[in-house]
C-alpha positions as CSV (number, residue, x, y, z in Angstrom):
1,X,-20.2,32.5,43.6
2,X,-17.6,35.3,43.6
3,X,-14.5,35.1,45.7
4,X,-14.9,38.7,46.9
5,X,-18.5,37.9,48.1
6,X,-17.0,35.1,50.3
7,X,-14.6,37.6,52.0
8,X,-16.9,40.3,53.1
9,X,-20.7,41.2,53.4
10,X,-21.4,44.9,53.3
11,X,-24.4,46.6,54.9
12,X,-25.8,49.8,53.3
13,X,-28.5,52.3,54.1
14,X,-30.6,52.8,51.1
15,X,-31.3,56.4,50.1
16,X,-34.7,56.7,48.4
17,X,-34.9,59.5,45.8
18,X,-38.1,60.1,43.8
19,X,-38.7,61.5,40.4
20,X,-36.6,59.2,38.1
21,X,-39.3,57.2,36.4
22,X,-38.1,55.6,33.1
23,X,-36.4,58.8,31.8
24,X,-34.1,57.0,29.4
25,X,-36.7,54.7,27.9
26,X,-38.9,57.7,27.1
27,X,-36.0,59.5,25.6
28,X,-35.8,56.8,22.9
29,X,-33.0,54.6,24.3
30,X,-35.4,51.6,24.4
31,X,-38.8,50.6,23.1
32,X,-40.4,49.6,26.5
33,X,-41.4,51.9,29.3
34,X,-40.7,49.5,32.2
35,X,-37.2,48.9,33.3
36,X,-36.4,45.2,33.4
37,X,-33.6,42.6,33.6
38,X,-32.2,41.3,30.3
39,X,-30.7,37.9,30.6
40,X,-27.5,36.8,28.8
41,X,-28.0,36.5,25.0
42,X,-31.5,38.1,25.2
43,X,-32.5,40.5,22.5
44,X,-32.1,44.0,23.8
45,X,-34.5,46.8,23.0
46,X,-32.0,49.6,22.7
47,X,-32.4,51.5,19.5
48,X,-28.9,53.0,19.4
49,X,-25.5,52.6,21.3
50,X,-25.6,53.5,25.0
51,X,-23.2,56.2,26.1
52,X,-23.8,56.2,29.9
53,X,-23.1,52.8,31.4
54,X,-22.5,51.5,34.9
55,X,-20.4,48.3,35.1
56,X,-20.9,46.5,38.4
57,X,-18.0,44.0,37.9
58,X,-14.3,44.6,37.3
59,X,-14.2,41.9,34.6
60,X,-17.0,43.7,32.6
61,X,-15.0,47.0,32.9
62,X,-11.9,45.2,31.5
63,X,-13.8,44.1,28.4
64,X,-15.5,47.5,27.9
65,X,-12.1,49.2,28.0
66,X,-10.7,46.8,25.4
67,X,-13.6,47.5,23.2
68,X,-12.9,51.3,23.3
69,X,-16.0,52.0,25.4
70,X,-14.1,53.5,28.4
71,X,-15.6,56.9,27.6
72,X,-19.1,55.4,28.0
73,X,-18.5,54.4,31.6
74,X,-20.1,56.6,34.3
75,X,-19.8,54.2,37.2
76,X,-17.8,51.1,38.1
77,X,-17.3,48.7,41.1
78,X,-14.7,48.3,43.8
79,X,-11.6,46.2,43.0
80,X,-11.4,47.6,39.5
81,X,-7.7,47.6,38.7
82,X,-7.6,47.7,34.9
83,X,-7.3,50.0,33.2
84,X,-5.2,51.8,35.7
85,X,-6.1,55.2,37.1
86,X,-9.7,55.0,35.8
87,X,-11.3,58.2,37.0
88,X,-15.0,57.0,37.2
89,X,-17.3,57.1,40.3
90,X,-17.5,53.8,42.3
91,X,-21.1,52.7,42.4
92,X,-20.9,48.9,43.1
93,X,-19.4,47.8,46.4
94,X,-19.0,44.0,46.9
95,X,-22.6,42.8,46.8
96,X,-24.2,46.2,47.4
97,X,-24.8,49.4,45.4
98,X,-24.6,53.0,46.4
99,X,-28.0,54.1,45.2
100,X,-27.4,57.8,45.7
101,X,-24.3,57.7,43.5
102,X,-26.1,55.5,41.0
103,X,-28.8,58.2,40.7
104,X,-26.1,60.9,40.5
105,X,-24.4,59.4,37.4
106,X,-27.7,58.9,35.5
107,X,-26.9,55.7,33.7
108,X,-28.9,54.4,30.7
109,X,-28.2,50.8,31.9
110,X,-26.4,48.8,34.6
111,X,-24.4,45.8,33.5
112,X,-23.7,42.8,35.8
113,X,-23.8,39.0,35.8
114,X,-26.6,36.8,36.9
115,X,-26.9,36.1,40.7
116,X,-23.9,38.3,41.7
117,X,-26.0,40.9,43.5
118,X,-28.9,40.0,45.8
119,X,-32.4,40.2,44.2
120,X,-33.3,43.2,46.4
121,X,-30.4,45.2,45.0
122,X,-31.5,44.4,41.4
123,X,-35.2,45.2,42.3
124,X,-34.1,48.6,43.7
125,X,-32.2,49.5,40.5
126,X,-35.2,48.6,38.4
127,X,-37.5,50.6,40.7
128,X,-35.2,53.6,39.9
129,X,-36.2,53.1,36.2
130,X,-32.7,51.8,35.2
131,X,-32.5,48.6,33.1
132,X,-30.2,45.8,34.2
133,X,-28.3,43.9,31.5
134,X,-26.8,40.6,32.6
135,X,-24.0,39.0,30.7
136,X,-22.4,35.5,31.2
137,X,-18.8,34.7,32.1
138,X,-18.7,31.1,33.4
139,X,-16.4,29.9,30.6
140,X,-14.5,31.2,27.7
141,X,-17.5,30.8,25.3
142,X,-19.5,33.0,27.6
143,X,-16.7,35.5,27.9
144,X,-16.5,35.8,24.1
145,X,-20.3,36.1,23.9
146,X,-20.2,38.8,26.5
147,X,-17.7,40.8,24.5
148,X,-19.9,40.6,21.4
149,X,-22.9,41.7,23.4
150,X,-21.0,44.6,24.9
151,X,-19.9,45.5,21.4
152,X,-23.5,45.7,20.3
153,X,-24.5,47.8,23.3
154,X,-21.7,50.3,22.8
155,X,-21.5,50.4,19.0
156,X,-18.0,48.8,19.0
157,X,-18.9,45.6,17.0
158,X,-15.8,45.7,14.9
159,X,-13.5,45.7,17.9
160,X,-15.6,43.0,19.5
161,X,-15.2,40.7,16.5
162,X,-11.4,41.3,16.4
163,X,-11.0,40.5,20.2
164,X,-13.1,37.3,20.0
165,X,-11.1,36.2,16.9
166,X,-7.9,36.8,18.9
167,X,-9.2,34.9,21.9
168,X,-10.3,31.9,19.8
169,X,-7.1,31.7,17.8
170,X,-4.9,32.0,20.9
171,X,-6.8,29.5,22.9
172,X,-6.9,27.0,20.1
173,X,-3.1,27.4,19.6
174,X,-2.5,27.0,23.4
175,X,-4.6,23.9,23.6
176,X,-2.9,22.3,20.6
177,X,0.5,23.0,22.2
178,X,-0.6,21.7,25.7
179,X,-1.9,18.5,24.1
180,X,1.4,18.0,22.3
181,X,3.4,18.6,25.4
182,X,1.3,16.4,27.7
183,X,1.8,13.5,25.2
184,X,-1.3,11.7,26.4
185,X,-0.3,11.8,30.0
186,X,-2.9,14.2,31.4
187,X,-1.6,15.5,34.8
188,X,-4.1,16.3,37.6
189,X,-4.3,19.8,39.2
190,X,-5.8,21.5,42.2
191,X,-6.3,25.2,42.6
192,X,-6.2,26.5,46.1
193,X,-8.1,29.8,46.0
194,X,-8.3,30.5,49.8
195,X,-7.8,28.8,53.1
196,X,-10.4,30.9,54.9
197,X,-12.9,28.5,56.3
198,X,-11.6,25.5,54.4
199,X,-9.8,24.7,51.2
200,X,-11.6,26.8,48.6
201,X,-11.3,25.8,45.0
202,X,-13.0,26.0,41.5
203,X,-14.8,23.0,40.1
204,X,-16.9,22.2,37.1
205,X,-18.8,25.0,35.3
206,X,-16.3,27.7,36.2
207,X,-14.1,29.5,33.8
208,X,-11.1,28.4,35.9
209,X,-12.0,24.8,34.9
210,X,-11.7,26.0,31.3
211,X,-8.1,27.0,32.0
212,X,-7.3,23.4,33.0
213,X,-9.1,21.8,30.0
214,X,-7.3,24.0,27.5
215,X,-4.0,23.2,29.3
216,X,-4.9,19.5,29.1
217,X,-5.0,19.1,32.8
218,X,-7.5,17.2,34.9
219,X,-9.1,19.1,37.8
220,X,-9.5,17.0,40.9
221,X,-12.3,19.2,42.0
222,X,-15.2,17.6,40.1
223,X,-18.2,19.3,41.9
224,X,-19.9,22.3,40.4
225,X,-18.9,25.9,41.1
226,X,-16.7,27.2,44.0
227,X,-16.6,25.2,47.1
228,X,-14.4,23.8,49.9
229,X,-12.7,20.5,49.5
230,X,-11.9,18.2,52.4
231,X,-8.2,17.5,53.0
232,X,-8.9,13.8,52.5
233,X,-9.8,14.4,48.8
234,X,-6.6,16.3,48.3
235,X,-4.6,13.5,50.0
236,X,-6.3,10.7,48.1
237,X,-6.1,12.3,44.7
238,X,-2.5,13.6,45.4
239,X,-2.6,16.1,42.4
240,X,0.5,16.4,40.2
241,X,0.1,20.2,40.1
242,X,-1.1,22.6,42.7
243,X,-1.9,26.2,41.8
244,X,-1.9,28.7,44.7
245,X,-3.7,32.0,44.6
246,X,-1.4,34.9,45.1
247,X,-3.0,35.6,48.5
248,X,-2.4,32.1,49.8
249,X,0.9,31.7,51.7
250,X,3.1,29.1,50.0
251,X,4.0,27.7,53.4
252,X,0.7,25.9,53.3
253,X,2.5,23.4,51.0
254,X,4.6,22.2,54.0
255,X,1.4,21.3,56.0
256,X,-0.9,18.3,55.9
257,X,-2.4,17.2,53.4
258,X,-0.3,19.2,50.9
259,X,3.1,18.0,52.0
260,X,2.0,14.4,51.0
261,X,1.0,15.2,47.4
262,X,2.9,14.6,44.2
263,X,3.0,18.3,43.6
264,X,4.9,18.9,46.8
265,X,7.2,16.0,46.4
266,X,8.1,17.0,42.8
267,X,8.2,20.7,43.4
268,X,5.4,21.3,40.9
269,X,3.3,23.9,42.8
270,X,3.0,27.4,41.5
271,X,1.7,30.8,42.8
272,X,-0.2,32.7,40.2
273,X,1.4,35.9,38.9
274,X,-1.7,38.2,39.3
275,X,-5.0,37.4,40.8
276,X,-6.8,39.8,38.4
277,X,-5.9,37.7,35.3
278,X,-7.0,34.5,36.9
279,X,-10.1,35.5,38.9
280,X,-11.6,38.2,36.7
281,X,-13.2,36.4,33.7
282,X,-12.3,38.7,30.8
283,X,-10.2,38.7,27.5
284,X,-7.0,38.9,29.6
285,X,-7.7,35.5,31.0
286,X,-6.1,34.2,27.8
287,X,-2.7,35.3,29.3
288,X,-3.4,33.3,32.4
289,X,-3.8,30.1,30.4
290,X,-0.5,30.9,28.5
291,X,1.3,31.4,31.8
292,X,-0.2,28.1,33.2
293,X,1.0,26.1,30.2
294,X,4.5,27.7,30.4
295,X,4.8,26.8,34.1
296,X,3.3,23.3,34.0
297,X,5.2,22.1,31.0
298,X,8.4,24.2,31.6
299,X,8.3,25.8,28.2
300,X,7.5,29.1,26.4
301,X,4.5,29.3,24.2
302,X,3.7,32.4,22.2
303,X,0.4,33.7,21.1
304,X,-0.6,36.5,18.6
305,X,-0.3,40.1,19.8
306,X,-3.5,41.7,21.0
307,X,-5.1,43.2,17.9
308,X,-6.2,46.5,19.4
309,X,-3.8,49.2,20.5
310,X,-4.5,50.1,24.2
311,X,-2.9,52.8,26.3
312,X,-2.8,50.3,29.2
313,X,-1.0,47.2,27.9
314,X,-3.2,44.2,28.5
315,X,-0.4,41.6,28.6
316,X,1.4,40.9,31.9
317,X,4.6,42.9,32.3
318,X,6.6,39.6,32.7
319,X,5.5,38.4,29.2
């Protein structure tokens, strides 16, 4: 479940345009002549790197830019903030697609993640003769695999290998430092994503939960995915650390049940510095873990510099 999907549901009138049947497959991009969905880690039929790609998630666009494949983007989605000033048509809008614009940009493939867009949207894209490539991002392992897959798709395998090595090295170092700093006393944490319709949080099998494990913290939200937590759970578990999304007013900490938690009493609650680093699963999420460890343990932990020179600096300006 994506946070943006919770906030809004868009309605779109579908523009049906004929005459697009499987052009790119017949032009030698792939070996089949029926557009289909390729699941994460599936063997792709493309015979050479793609040069016209639509990214339907901001996090995927972030990783494509880092790989040096920005030039191959012909369509992106709303809420894309990195790289800055990216001049590419917007095709994806929340959980819908502008089919007319999608046809105009003539992509060789659309890239998204499983279950983000409704099945009727995916079916419509396939009916237009455009393959859909799905990539995973539920944890850091999947993010790293996504980067390798995107590297294969765009012919930027060397950059992909360097980025994944940087991620693995940095995360290992951060976890070692967090384990040392926690000294066997694993603190509990709760992440308040939103207060719209309840206390939204991230539980098991989310990449946010990976943040906590690497930082040697215990997530009190032990159900799967993104869901609302009753106030009684927050009160009973009384987390040592509370993390607030940047769009959550910190005054919530002065209300029940938060004002009775260890985090409130000890002043150990923190507002994240940038929602894009925390809630867009991409290589930049490494910096979110670094920030979390610095805040929770009141320290400064350094990681290696990002190995690829990018015009738009990937590190937070405060680092």
